[in-house]
MIMARSE-218580 format. One line per field, with one value per residue (C-alpha): x, y, z; residue number from 0. Coordinates in Angstrom, 1 decimal, padded with zeros to 4 digits. Layout:
<rs>
u = c(X; ...);
v = c(Y; ...);
w = c(Z; ...);
nr = c(NUM; ...);
</rs>
This chain:
<rs>
u = c(-027.3; -025.4; -025.5; -027.0; -023.5; -022.0; -024.9; -024.4; -020.7; -021.4; -023.9; -021.6; -018.7; -021.0; -022.1; -018.6; -017.5; -020.5; -020.1; -016.6; -016.3; -017.8; -015.5; -014.8; -016.6; -015.3; -016.3; -014.5; -011.2; -009.9; -007.0; -003.9; -001.8; -003.3; -003.4; -004.4; -008.0; -010.7; -013.7; -017.4; -018.8; -018.1; -017.3; -013.8; -012.9; -009.7; -008.5; -007.1; -005.8; -008.4; -011.3; -012.6; -013.5; -015.8; -015.4; -017.4; -015.6; -017.8; -017.7; -015.9; -012.9; -013.4; -013.2; -016.2; -016.1; -019.3; -018.8; -016.7; -016.6; -015.1; -017.4; -016.6; -012.8; -011.2; -009.2; -006.0; -004.8; -006.0; -003.2; -005.1; -008.5; -010.4; -014.0; -016.3; -019.9; -021.4; -018.7; -015.3; -012.7; -009.8; -006.8; -005.6; -003.0; -002.0; 001.1; 000.1; 001.2; -002.2; -004.1; -004.6; -007.8; -010.2; -012.8; -015.9; -017.9; -021.2; -021.3; -024.9; -025.2; -022.3; -021.9; -021.5; -019.4; -020.8; -018.7; -020.4; -017.9; -014.2; -012.9; -009.8; -008.2; -005.8; -005.3; -001.5; 000.4; 002.3; 000.3; 001.3; -001.5; 000.0; -002.3; -005.5; -006.7; -009.8; -009.9; -012.5; -014.9; -012.3; -010.8; -007.1; -005.3; -001.5; 000.4; 004.1; 004.7; 002.0; 001.4; -001.9; -005.4; -008.5; -012.3; -014.9; -017.3; -020.4; -021.4; -019.8; -020.6; -019.1; -015.8; -014.5; -010.8; -008.5; -004.8; -004.0; -000.2; 002.3; 005.4; 006.5; 006.9; 007.1; 003.5; 003.4; 001.3; -000.9; -002.4; -004.5; -004.9; -006.8; -005.6; -002.4; -001.6; 001.4; 003.0; 005.7; 007.4; 010.6; 013.1; 015.2; 018.3; 016.6; 015.8; 012.4; 010.8; 008.5; 006.4; 003.9; 001.2; -001.1; -004.7; -006.2; -007.1; -008.3; -007.8; -004.4; -002.3; 001.0; 004.1; 005.3; 008.1; 009.9; 012.8; 014.6; 015.2; 017.6; 015.7; 017.2; 016.2; 012.9; 011.9; 008.3; 007.0; 003.8; 002.5; 000.9; 001.1; 003.2; 005.7; 006.5; 007.7; 010.2; 010.5; 013.4; 016.8; 015.8; 012.8; 013.0; 011.0; 011.0; 009.5; 007.0; 005.6; 007.4; 007.1; 009.8; 012.2; 011.7; 013.9; 015.1; 014.4; 014.9; 016.4; 017.0; 018.4; 015.8; 015.3; 014.6; 011.0; 009.3; 006.3; 004.9; 001.9; 001.6; -000.9; -000.7; 002.3; 003.4; 004.6; 004.7; 007.4; 006.5; 009.4; 010.3; 009.9; 006.6; 005.8; 008.2; 006.6; 008.2; 007.5; 007.4; 005.8; 009.1; 010.0; 013.7; 013.9; 012.5; 012.8; 011.7; 008.5; 007.7; 007.4; 004.5; 005.1; 002.4; 003.2; 003.4; 005.6; 005.3; 002.9; 002.1; -000.6; -001.7; -004.3; -005.4; -009.2; -011.0; -009.7; -008.4; -005.0; -005.4; -002.6; -002.9; 000.1; 001.6; 001.2; -002.6; -003.5; -005.8; -005.0; -007.0; -005.2; -006.5; -005.1; -007.0; -003.9; -001.0; 001.6; 000.4; -000.6; -003.1; -004.4; -008.2; -008.7; -007.6; -009.0; -007.6; -007.5; -009.3; -007.3; -004.0; -002.1; 000.8; -000.4; 002.2; 000.6; -002.6; -003.8; -007.4; -007.7; -011.3; -013.2; -010.0; -007.8; -004.2; -002.9; 000.8; 001.6; 005.0; 005.7; 004.7; 003.3; -000.3; -003.7; -006.1; -009.4; -012.8; -012.5; -015.9; -015.1; -011.5; -012.9; -010.0; -010.3; -006.8; -003.1; -000.1; 003.0; 006.2; 009.0; 011.4; 012.7; 010.4; 012.1; 010.6; 013.8; 014.5; 011.1; 010.1; 007.9; 007.7; 005.8; 003.7; 003.3; 000.8; 001.2; -001.1; -001.2; 001.9; 002.5; 006.0; 006.7; 009.8; 011.4; 013.8; 015.4; 015.8; 014.9; 012.1; 009.4; 007.3; 003.9; 001.4; -002.1; -003.8; -006.0; -006.2; -007.5; -004.5; -001.3; 001.7; 005.4; 007.1; 010.3; 012.8; 015.7; 018.1; 018.7; 018.9; 017.2; 014.8; 012.1; 010.4; 009.0; 007.4; 006.8; 005.5; 005.7; 009.0; 010.7; 010.7; 012.3; 013.6; 014.7; 017.0; 016.8; 019.6; 023.4; 023.0; 020.1; 020.1; 017.7; 018.0; 016.2; 015.4; 014.4; 011.6; 010.7; 011.6; 010.4; 012.2; 015.5; 015.3; 018.3; 019.6; 020.1; 021.3; 021.4; 021.9; 023.0; 020.9; 020.7; 017.8; 014.8; 011.5; 009.0; 008.9; 006.4; 006.5; 005.1; 006.2; 010.0; 010.6; 010.8; 010.2; 012.2; 011.2; 014.8; 014.9; 017.9; 020.1; 021.0; 018.3; 016.5; 019.1; 020.4; 017.0; 015.1; 012.6; 014.8; 013.5; 015.2; 015.1; 014.8; 014.3; 017.5; 017.1; 020.7; 021.8; 019.3; 020.3; 019.1; 016.9; 016.1; 015.5; 013.6; 015.4; 012.7; 012.3; 015.3; 013.9; 011.3; 009.3; 006.7; 005.6; 002.3; 001.7; -001.4; -002.9; -001.4; 002.0; 002.2; 002.0; 003.7; 002.8; 005.7; 005.7; 008.4; 007.9; 005.8; 004.7; 003.6; 004.6; 002.7; 005.0; 004.6; 006.7; 005.5; 009.2; 010.9; 014.2; 012.9; 010.2; 008.4; 006.6; 002.9; 001.9; 002.8; 000.5; 002.0; 000.0; 001.1; 003.5; 004.2; 002.5; 000.5; -002.0; -003.2; -006.0; -006.6; -006.7; -007.7; -005.0; -004.9; -002.0; -001.1; 000.6; 001.8; -001.7; -004.2; -005.3; -006.1; -008.2; -006.9; -008.1; -005.4; -008.0; -006.0; -002.5; -000.9; -003.6; -004.4; -007.5; -008.0; -011.5; -011.4; -009.2; -009.6; -007.7; -006.0; -004.2; -000.8; 001.1; -000.3; 002.6; 001.0; -001.8; -003.4; -006.3; -008.1; -009.8; -012.9; -013.2; -011.9; -009.0; -006.9; -004.8; -002.5; -001.4; 000.2; -000.5; -003.9; -005.0; -006.4; -008.8; -011.1; -012.8; -015.3; -014.4; -016.9; -017.3; -016.6; -013.3; -012.6; -013.3; -011.1; -014.0; -013.3);
v = c(048.8; 045.6; 043.2; 039.7; 038.2; 040.7; 040.3; 036.5; 036.9; 039.4; 037.1; 034.1; 036.0; 037.0; 033.5; 032.2; 034.8; 034.0; 030.3; 028.7; 025.4; 022.5; 019.7; 016.9; 013.6; 010.1; 008.3; 005.0; 003.1; 001.1; -001.1; -002.0; -005.0; -008.5; -011.8; -015.3; -015.5; -017.9; -019.4; -020.0; -021.9; -019.9; -016.8; -015.8; -013.2; -011.3; -008.9; -005.7; -003.2; -002.6; -004.0; -007.3; -007.7; -010.2; -011.9; -014.5; -017.2; -017.6; -020.5; -018.5; -018.2; -014.5; -013.1; -010.7; -008.1; -008.2; -006.1; -005.0; -003.4; 000.0; 002.1; 000.2; -000.3; -002.2; -000.4; -001.9; -003.4; -007.0; -009.7; -012.9; -014.2; -017.4; -018.6; -020.6; -021.1; -017.7; -015.7; -014.4; -013.6; -011.3; -010.5; -006.9; -004.6; -001.0; 001.2; 001.8; -001.2; -001.3; -001.7; -005.4; -007.5; -009.5; -008.2; -010.3; -010.3; -011.8; -013.3; -014.5; -012.3; -013.9; -010.8; -008.3; -008.9; -007.0; -005.9; -007.1; -006.0; -005.7; -007.5; -007.2; -010.4; -008.9; -005.8; -006.1; -002.8; -004.2; -006.3; -007.7; -009.8; -011.5; -014.3; -016.2; -019.8; -021.9; -025.5; -027.8; -025.1; -022.7; -019.5; -018.8; -015.4; -015.6; -012.6; -012.5; -010.8; -012.3; -015.8; -017.5; -016.6; -018.7; -018.4; -021.0; -020.3; -021.1; -017.5; -017.0; -013.3; -012.3; -014.2; -014.1; -014.8; -016.2; -016.7; -020.3; -020.2; -017.8; -016.9; -014.9; -016.4; -015.8; -016.3; -014.7; -017.5; -020.1; -023.4; -026.0; -029.7; -032.0; -031.4; -029.6; -026.0; -025.1; -021.6; -020.1; -016.8; -014.8; -014.3; -011.2; -012.9; -013.9; -017.4; -019.1; -020.3; -023.3; -024.4; -027.2; -027.2; -030.0; -028.8; -032.0; -029.8; -026.7; -024.3; -025.7; -026.0; -027.8; -026.9; -030.2; -029.2; -026.2; -025.5; -022.6; -023.4; -021.7; -018.5; -018.2; -021.7; -021.4; -017.8; -019.0; -022.3; -024.1; -027.0; -030.1; -032.6; -034.6; -032.2; -028.5; -027.3; -024.4; -021.9; -019.5; -020.2; -023.9; -026.2; -028.0; -030.7; -030.9; -033.9; -033.0; -036.4; -036.4; -032.9; -033.5; -034.5; -032.2; -033.6; -032.2; -034.4; -033.5; -030.3; -029.0; -025.6; -023.5; -020.1; -017.5; -017.8; -015.5; -017.8; -021.1; -023.5; -027.2; -029.2; -032.9; -034.4; -031.1; -027.8; -024.4; -021.9; -018.3; -016.1; -013.3; -015.4; -017.3; -020.6; -023.4; -026.8; -029.5; -033.1; -033.7; -037.2; -038.6; -036.3; -037.3; -036.7; -033.5; -032.8; -030.2; -031.0; -028.0; -024.2; -021.9; -018.3; -016.8; -013.5; -014.0; -010.9; -009.5; -012.2; -011.4; -013.9; -017.3; -020.0; -023.3; -023.3; -026.2; -026.4; -022.9; -021.4; -017.8; -015.2; -011.6; -009.5; -006.1; -005.2; -004.9; -008.2; -010.9; -014.0; -017.2; -020.3; -023.7; -026.1; -029.2; -030.3; -029.5; -030.5; -027.8; -024.5; -022.5; -019.0; -018.9; -015.2; -012.1; -008.9; -005.6; -004.9; -001.7; 001.0; -000.7; -002.9; -000.5; 003.0; 005.7; 008.7; 009.7; 012.4; 013.0; 014.1; 014.6; 011.3; 009.4; 008.8; 007.8; 005.7; 005.2; 001.5; 001.1; -002.2; -001.4; 002.0; 003.3; 001.9; 003.9; 004.1; 005.7; 008.9; 008.5; 005.3; 004.2; 001.2; 000.0; 000.5; -000.3; -000.8; 001.0; -001.1; 000.6; -000.9; -001.1; -004.5; -006.6; -006.0; -004.6; -002.7; -001.7; -000.1; 001.2; 004.0; 006.9; 009.9; 011.1; 014.5; 015.3; 018.3; 018.6; 015.3; 014.0; 011.9; 011.9; 008.9; 008.7; 005.3; 005.1; 002.1; 003.5; 007.1; 009.0; 007.5; 009.9; 008.7; 010.2; 010.7; 011.8; 008.7; 008.6; 005.1; 003.9; 005.7; 005.2; 005.4; 008.1; 008.6; 007.5; 009.2; 007.0; 008.5; 006.1; 007.2; 009.5; 010.4; 013.7; 015.3; 018.5; 019.5; 022.4; 022.9; 021.7; 021.4; 018.7; 018.9; 015.7; 015.3; 012.6; 011.2; 008.7; 009.0; 012.8; 014.9; 016.7; 018.8; 018.3; 020.5; 018.5; 019.7; 017.4; 019.2; 015.8; 013.3; 010.5; 012.2; 014.3; 016.6; 017.7; 021.5; 022.3; 020.8; 021.7; 019.5; 019.2; 016.8; 014.5; 015.6; 014.0; 016.4; 019.2; 022.0; 024.4; 028.0; 030.6; 030.5; 028.8; 025.2; 024.5; 021.5; 019.5; 018.5; 015.9; 015.7; 012.7; 012.4; 013.0; 016.3; 018.8; 020.2; 019.7; 022.7; 024.1; 025.3; 027.7; 027.5; 030.1; 028.3; 031.3; 030.2; 026.4; 025.9; 027.5; 026.9; 028.9; 028.9; 031.9; 031.3; 028.7; 028.0; 026.1; 026.5; 022.7; 020.4; 018.0; 018.6; 015.6; 017.3; 020.7; 022.0; 025.4; 027.6; 028.2; 031.7; 030.5; 032.9; 030.3; 027.0; 024.3; 022.0; 018.6; 018.5; 014.9; 015.6; 019.2; 021.2; 024.8; 027.4; 029.9; 033.1; 032.7; 035.7; 036.8; 033.6; 034.9; 035.2; 032.6; 033.7; 031.4; 032.2; 029.3; 025.9; 022.9; 020.8; 017.5; 016.0; 016.5; 013.4; 014.6; 017.8; 019.2; 022.8; 024.8; 028.3; 028.3; 024.6; 022.0; 018.3; 016.9; 013.2; 011.5; 007.9; 007.0; 009.3; 012.4; 015.8; 018.5; 021.9; 025.4; 028.1; 030.9; 032.4; 031.2; 031.8; 029.6; 026.6; 024.8; 021.1; 020.5; 016.7; 013.7; 010.4; 007.4; 005.4; 002.1; 003.2; 006.4; 008.8; 008.6; 010.9; 013.4; 014.8; 017.2; 016.2; 018.4; 016.5; 018.1; 015.0; 014.4; 011.3; 009.9; 007.2; 004.7; 002.1; -001.1; 000.0; 001.5; 004.8; 006.7; 009.1; 012.1; 014.6; 018.2; 021.0; 022.4; 026.0; 024.7; 022.9; 026.0; 028.2; 030.4; 030.3);
w = c(-009.9; -009.8; -012.7; -011.9; -012.1; -009.8; -007.4; -007.4; -006.7; -003.9; -002.2; -002.6; -001.0; 001.9; 002.4; 002.4; 004.9; 007.2; 007.0; 006.7; 004.8; 006.6; 007.8; 005.3; 005.4; 005.0; 001.8; 001.5; 001.8; -001.2; -002.0; 000.1; 000.8; 000.2; 002.0; 000.9; -000.4; 000.8; -001.0; -000.4; -003.3; -006.5; -004.5; -003.4; -000.7; -000.7; 002.0; 000.6; 003.0; 005.7; 003.6; 002.3; -001.4; -002.9; -006.3; -008.3; -010.3; -013.3; -015.8; -018.4; -016.2; -015.3; -011.8; -011.4; -008.7; -006.6; -003.5; -000.6; 002.8; 001.6; 003.8; 007.0; 007.0; 009.9; 012.6; 011.1; 007.9; 007.4; 007.3; 007.5; 006.5; 007.2; 006.7; 008.9; 007.5; 006.7; 008.5; 007.6; 010.3; 009.6; 011.8; 011.7; 013.2; 012.9; 013.3; 016.9; 019.0; 020.8; 017.6; 016.9; 016.7; 014.7; 012.3; 011.8; 008.5; 007.5; 004.0; 004.2; 001.1; -000.8; -003.0; -000.2; 002.9; 005.9; 008.8; 012.0; 014.6; 015.6; 018.7; 020.7; 022.1; 024.7; 026.7; 026.5; 025.8; 022.8; 020.3; 016.9; 015.3; 012.3; 011.2; 011.9; 011.7; 012.3; 013.4; 015.0; 015.9; 017.3; 016.0; 016.7; 016.5; 016.4; 017.8; 017.2; 020.6; 022.9; 021.6; 020.6; 021.6; 020.9; 020.9; 020.5; 017.6; 019.6; 019.1; 015.7; 015.3; 018.7; 019.5; 023.0; 023.3; 025.9; 025.8; 025.1; 024.4; 025.9; 024.0; 021.0; 017.5; 013.8; 012.8; 009.3; 008.0; 009.7; 008.3; 010.0; 009.2; 011.5; 015.0; 013.9; 013.5; 011.3; 011.4; 009.3; 009.2; 008.5; 011.3; 012.0; 010.6; 007.3; 008.3; 007.9; 011.2; 011.2; 014.3; 014.8; 017.5; 018.6; 018.9; 020.4; 023.4; 021.6; 024.5; 025.4; 022.2; 022.7; 020.7; 019.4; 017.1; 015.6; 013.3; 011.6; 007.9; 005.4; 004.6; 001.1; 000.0; 001.8; 001.3; 001.4; 002.9; 001.9; 004.0; 002.5; 005.4; 006.1; 004.2; 004.0; 000.6; 000.4; -002.5; -002.9; -004.5; -004.5; -004.2; -000.8; 000.9; 004.8; 006.5; 009.3; 010.0; 013.4; 014.7; 017.3; 014.5; 011.6; 008.8; 005.4; 002.4; -001.2; -002.7; -006.1; -007.3; -009.0; -010.6; -008.0; -006.6; -004.1; -003.6; -004.7; -004.7; -003.9; -006.0; -005.0; -006.8; -008.4; -007.1; -008.9; -008.2; -008.9; -009.9; -012.4; -015.5; -015.2; -013.5; -013.1; -012.6; -010.3; -009.8; -006.0; -005.8; -004.4; -001.6; -002.0; -005.7; -007.0; -010.7; -013.2; -015.0; -017.2; -017.5; -018.2; -019.5; -017.3; -015.7; -011.9; -011.1; -007.6; -006.3; -002.6; -001.8; -003.2; -002.5; -004.1; -004.0; -005.6; -009.2; -009.1; -008.1; -007.3; -007.2; -005.9; -006.9; -005.9; -009.6; -009.0; -010.7; -009.4; -011.4; -011.8; -013.0; -013.9; -011.3; -012.5; -014.5; -012.2; -014.8; -017.3; -015.6; -017.7; -017.3; -016.9; -016.3; -014.3; -012.9; -011.7; -008.0; -007.0; -005.3; -005.9; -003.5; -003.0; -004.1; -003.6; -005.3; -007.1; -009.5; -010.6; -014.2; -015.4; -015.0; -014.4; -011.4; -012.0; -009.1; -009.0; -008.2; -006.6; -008.5; -012.1; -013.1; -013.2; -012.2; -014.3; -012.4; -012.5; -010.4; -008.8; -007.0; -008.0; -009.8; -012.1; -015.8; -017.1; -016.2; -017.6; -017.0; -017.8; -019.9; -016.9; -016.1; -013.8; -010.5; -007.3; -006.5; -010.1; -010.4; -006.9; -008.2; -005.7; -007.0; -009.9; -011.6; -014.4; -016.7; -019.7; -021.5; -019.8; -016.7; -015.0; -012.8; -010.6; -010.1; -007.2; -008.8; -012.3; -013.1; -014.7; -017.0; -019.2; -020.4; -022.9; -021.5; -024.7; -024.2; -020.4; -020.5; -022.4; -021.3; -023.6; -022.5; -024.6; -022.7; -020.0; -018.3; -016.3; -012.9; -009.9; -006.7; -008.4; -005.8; -006.1; -009.3; -010.5; -014.2; -016.2; -020.0; -021.4; -018.1; -015.4; -012.0; -010.5; -006.9; -005.6; -002.0; -001.7; -001.7; -001.3; -002.5; -005.8; -007.9; -011.6; -014.2; -017.4; -020.8; -021.9; -025.2; -026.8; -024.2; -025.9; -025.1; -021.9; -021.5; -018.1; -018.1; -014.6; -011.1; -007.4; -004.5; -001.3; 001.6; 000.8; -001.3; -000.4; -002.1; -004.6; -005.2; -008.1; -008.4; -010.9; -011.2; -007.9; -006.8; -003.1; -001.8; 001.3; 002.3; 005.0; 007.3; 006.5; 010.2; 012.9; 013.1; 012.0; 008.7; 007.0; 005.6; 003.2; 000.4; -002.2; -005.6; -008.3; -011.6; -013.9; -015.5; -015.9; -016.7; -013.4; -010.6; -007.5; -003.9; -003.2; 000.4; 003.1; 006.3; 009.0; 011.8; 011.8; 011.6; 009.0; 006.3; 004.9; 002.7; 001.3; 000.0; -001.6; -001.6; -005.1; -005.2; -004.1; -001.2; 001.6; 002.2; 004.6; 005.6; 007.4; 010.0; 011.3; 014.4; 013.6; 010.6; 010.0; 007.9; 006.2; 004.4; 001.2; -000.6; -000.4; -001.3; -000.1; 003.5; 004.4; 007.6; 010.0; 010.5; 012.8; 014.0; 014.3; 017.1; 016.8; 013.5; 010.6; 008.5; 005.3; 004.3; 001.9; 001.7; 000.2; 001.3; 005.1; 005.4; 005.9; 006.0; 008.0; 008.2; 011.0; 011.7; 013.1; 011.5; 009.5; 011.0; 009.3; 010.6; 010.1; 009.7; 009.6; 012.5; 011.4; 014.8; 016.5; 014.2; 015.1; 014.7; 013.3; 013.4; 013.4; 011.6; 013.1; 010.4; 010.6; 009.3; 008.4; 005.8; 003.3; 000.8; 000.8; -002.4; -003.0; -006.1; -008.7; -007.7; -004.3; -002.6; -000.2; -000.8; 002.1; 000.9; 003.6; 001.3; 003.3; 004.5; 001.2; 000.0; 002.3; 000.4; 002.0; 000.5; 001.1; 001.3; -002.2; -001.0; 000.3; -003.0; -005.0; -002.8; -001.8; 001.9);
nr = c(0; 1; 2; 3; 4; 5; 6; 7; 8; 9; 10; 11; 12; 13; 14; 15; 16; 17; 18; 19; 20; 21; 22; 23; 24; 25; 26; 27; 28; 29; 30; 31; 32; 33; 34; 35; 36; 37; 38; 39; 40; 41; 42; 43; 44; 45; 46; 47; 48; 49; 50; 51; 52; 53; 54; 55; 56; 57; 58; 59; 60; 61; 62; 63; 64; 65; 66; 67; 68; 69; 70; 71; 72; 73; 74; 75; 76; 77; 78; 79; 80; 81; 82; 83; 84; 85; 86; 87; 88; 89; 90; 91; 92; 93; 94; 95; 96; 97; 98; 99; 100; 101; 102; 103; 104; 105; 106; 107; 108; 109; 110; 111; 112; 113; 114; 115; 116; 117; 118; 119; 120; 121; 122; 123; 124; 125; 126; 127; 128; 129; 130; 131; 132; 133; 134; 135; 136; 137; 138; 139; 140; 141; 142; 143; 144; 145; 146; 147; 148; 149; 150; 151; 152; 153; 154; 155; 156; 157; 158; 159; 160; 161; 162; 163; 164; 165; 166; 167; 168; 169; 170; 171; 172; 173; 174; 175; 176; 177; 178; 179; 180; 181; 182; 183; 184; 185; 186; 187; 188; 189; 190; 191; 192; 193; 194; 195; 196; 197; 198; 199; 200; 201; 202; 203; 204; 205; 206; 207; 208; 209; 210; 211; 212; 213; 214; 215; 216; 217; 218; 219; 220; 221; 222; 223; 224; 225; 226; 227; 228; 229; 230; 231; 232; 233; 234; 235; 236; 237; 238; 239; 240; 241; 242; 243; 244; 245; 246; 247; 248; 249; 250; 251; 252; 253; 254; 255; 256; 257; 258; 259; 260; 261; 262; 263; 264; 265; 266; 267; 268; 269; 270; 271; 272; 273; 274; 275; 276; 277; 278; 279; 280; 281; 282; 283; 284; 285; 286; 287; 288; 289; 290; 291; 292; 293; 294; 295; 296; 297; 298; 299; 300; 301; 302; 303; 304; 305; 306; 307; 308; 309; 310; 311; 312; 313; 314; 315; 316; 317; 318; 319; 320; 321; 322; 323; 324; 325; 326; 327; 328; 329; 330; 331; 332; 333; 334; 335; 336; 337; 338; 339; 340; 341; 342; 343; 344; 345; 346; 347; 348; 349; 350; 351; 352; 353; 354; 355; 356; 357; 358; 359; 360; 361; 362; 363; 364; 365; 366; 367; 368; 369; 370; 371; 372; 373; 374; 375; 376; 377; 378; 379; 380; 381; 382; 383; 384; 385; 386; 387; 388; 389; 390; 391; 392; 393; 394; 395; 396; 397; 398; 399; 400; 401; 402; 403; 404; 405; 406; 407; 408; 409; 410; 411; 412; 413; 414; 415; 416; 417; 418; 419; 420; 421; 422; 423; 424; 425; 426; 427; 428; 429; 430; 431; 432; 433; 434; 435; 436; 437; 438; 439; 440; 441; 442; 443; 444; 445; 446; 447; 448; 449; 450; 451; 452; 453; 454; 455; 456; 457; 458; 459; 460; 461; 462; 463; 464; 465; 466; 467; 468; 469; 470; 471; 472; 473; 474; 475; 476; 477; 478; 479; 480; 481; 482; 483; 484; 485; 486; 487; 488; 489; 490; 491; 492; 493; 494; 495; 496; 497; 498; 499; 500; 501; 502; 503; 504; 505; 506; 507; 508; 509; 510; 511; 512; 513; 514; 515; 516; 517; 518; 519; 520; 521; 522; 523; 524; 525; 526; 527; 528; 529; 530; 531; 532; 533; 534; 535; 536; 537; 538; 539; 540; 541; 542; 543; 544; 545; 546; 547; 548; 549; 550; 551; 552; 553; 554; 555; 556; 557; 558; 559; 560; 561; 562; 563; 564; 565; 566; 567; 568; 569; 570; 571; 572; 573; 574; 575; 576; 577; 578; 579; 580; 581; 582; 583; 584; 585; 586; 587; 588; 589; 590; 591; 592; 593; 594; 595; 596; 597; 598; 599; 600; 601; 602; 603; 604; 605; 606; 607; 608; 609; 610; 611; 612; 613; 614; 615; 616; 617; 618; 619; 620; 621; 622; 623; 624; 625; 626; 627; 628; 629; 630; 631; 632; 633; 634; 635; 636);
</rs>
């Protein structure tokens, strides 16, 4: 007679055999790139990725998170946001050139933006919505390829657009004042384009003036009529009072700035070393007026709203500054942005999710909903290129972060809410990472690929033990004494491979086998027992039998996607440039797509969490989270 435990396992196995895991379900989208916030009373709304977040500016100076549209993401990532009454309008676009439009939100409940609908503005085959503006009861969408489209706001929840200006432009940012529309944007040759439109006839805008300014002096332009103020290698004033005769006025060399704010007779330039204050009351004579040691690193979006200046940064900070005294900037408060603004990797560890931020380190979040709890900023110099974090591996109480600009950072996770840096190994172009015990495996992707085996027994002094050259390492997977390398072809779709490395002797890693059935390998995922590998080949995904590492054998090919992969048992998740496919390899030679989720941009990274969730990281559009069937999660399929 069977014991109760044995009977339970037998019944469970029978159930699993009779009913394969159910397809996964969408939970939420969080984080992503940011655009300039807008206000409604004490509330502020910030577009992050494909969602809108709501914040309350309380009297203490804090920014309190109140709600978002995480369960109803837009078809594309949001790149502009405006408000009219109880409505928000966001322009969006996707990787697919036909995906561009306007998302409409109700903020009748100020705490909780509600998506009402998404509307196209053109049936053209190539769309590139880049910004949005509102003026005099009309909504304008600016498309870099197709021109300007407008809708009256007589029915504010359901805009109906018509094309009102034909012609391409550089419409990265749009600003309206009275009957004028000002647009600015970067050109293909690193200039900064400025255009001025007359909106006196709302459905027939007239281009009244344009200019291309020095893109290094004017990396970012801010308009405060009748002038535009440029921030970059200098502070510049450009006279816009006569649009047909745009004229340079004052200029002064300045510390490098990537953005700036204009507050009446003062301007703030935001660079790598805080805020520099400039007196701009005389447009021909700009002079320095002070400095504030307030961290503004990696600011991507700014706005002056009432007595506040708000900064949203790629380092996942939402900063509130006191703008009531422009000569003396003061920090009022700051908050952490949920989901991260440029998330490149994620690991779930108990109740915490560790989100790798490309610009700084780790966003430590609550695993249940990715609500941010803390930030871990590494000691690397504040530089986007010098940091450029790519991938994350967690082993025991250690996290390993690869920095393309610098090398490998090692952090202690004994207190997961407060990671501490305990080591660094300088190695430019570090990209891929795997770790176990006292060994870490680092892959390089630039200037020739290389696998390096590191002894991290003393994390403060990592020691290279052995190395092996490759073409271009994009991902590593580790099982037993073998490292599996996703080696991308440096030129087109040839010479790439899945390479299997025997690391039983760490000082002398040696190739054990390779699979060349696809010419360029972007990603690799292993089954739990290490007997199967799923590789991403760009447009296809190949399932391999690697039980004999010396002779990987193809089992099946999925022909519809292959940008990124994740694997558990016979269930696979395969990312593409426009979506995510859930695929059954129950019959490996005939993979079956169970469902497809359209996504705004490419799935750069896929991770299966220990929490039975699937994480699709799209960087600009944020992190998309799906719930997997628990049988699938527990490998009982």
